[in-house]
C-alpha positions in Angstrom: 100.5 90.3 104.5 99.5 86.8 104.1 97.3 83.9 102.5 96.7 80.3 102.9 99.6 78.3 101.7 99.4 75.3 99.3 99.6 72.7 102.2 96.6 74.5 104.0 98.8 77.0 106.0 99.5 80.5 105.2 101.9 82.3 103.0 103.3 85.3 104.6 104.6 88.4 103.1 106.5 91.0 105.1 106.6 94.1 102.9 109.1 95.6 105.5 111.7 92.9 104.5 110.7 93.2 100.7 113.7 94.7 98.6 111.7 94.4 95.3 113.8 91.8 93.6 110.6 90.4 92.0 111.7 87.0 91.9 108.2 85.8 93.5 106.5 87.8 90.6 108.5 85.7 88.3 107.9 82.2 90.2 104.1 82.8 90.8 102.7 85.6 88.7 99.2 84.7 89.9 99.9 85.1 93.3 102.3 87.8 93.8 102.6 91.3 92.1 104.6 94.5 93.0 103.0 97.8 93.9 104.5 101.1 92.5 107.1 101.2 94.8 108.2 97.9 93.8 107.5 96.0 96.8 105.5 92.6 97.0 101.7 92.5 97.1 99.3 89.5 96.7 97.2 89.5 93.8 93.7 90.2 94.8 91.3 87.8 93.5 93.9 85.8 91.6 93.5 82.3 90.4 94.7 79.5 92.7 98.2 79.3 92.7 100.5 76.1 92.1 102.0 75.1 95.4 105.0 74.5 93.9 105.2 78.0 92.3 104.4 79.5 95.7 107.3 77.3 97.4 109.7 78.5 94.9 108.7 82.3 95.2 109.5 81.9 98.9 112.7 79.7 98.3 113.8 82.4 95.8 113.2 85.5 97.8 116.7 87.2 98.7 115.1 89.1 101.5 113.2 86.0 103.3 110.1 88.2 103.0 108.0 85.3 102.0 107.2 82.4 104.3 104.9 79.3 104.4 103.4 78.9 107.8 101.2 76.0 108.8 98.4 76.2 111.1 96.3 79.5 112.0 97.4 82.6 109.9 99.0 85.4 111.6 97.2 88.9 111.5 97.2 90.6 108.2 96.4 90.1 104.8 95.4 86.5 103.7 94.9 84.9 100.4 93.4 81.4 99.6 94.7 79.3 97.2 94.9 75.7 96.3 
């Protein structure tokens, strides 16, 4: 799962790696949420996220399930934000 990163790249979420710790939701609740299984999902139609919050979410993820990628986004779910 992915969406554009604050620097014009893409934030990528790997649900297979997610362990449901919820640090991403705490850091950037307008961008990330958890489904019924506790796994990370990108908030559909959420407000533009603060780049620092998204970077913090990636850094805080204990499973390294969130990555910021520059350039063309990989296949999967994408999310635009400023």
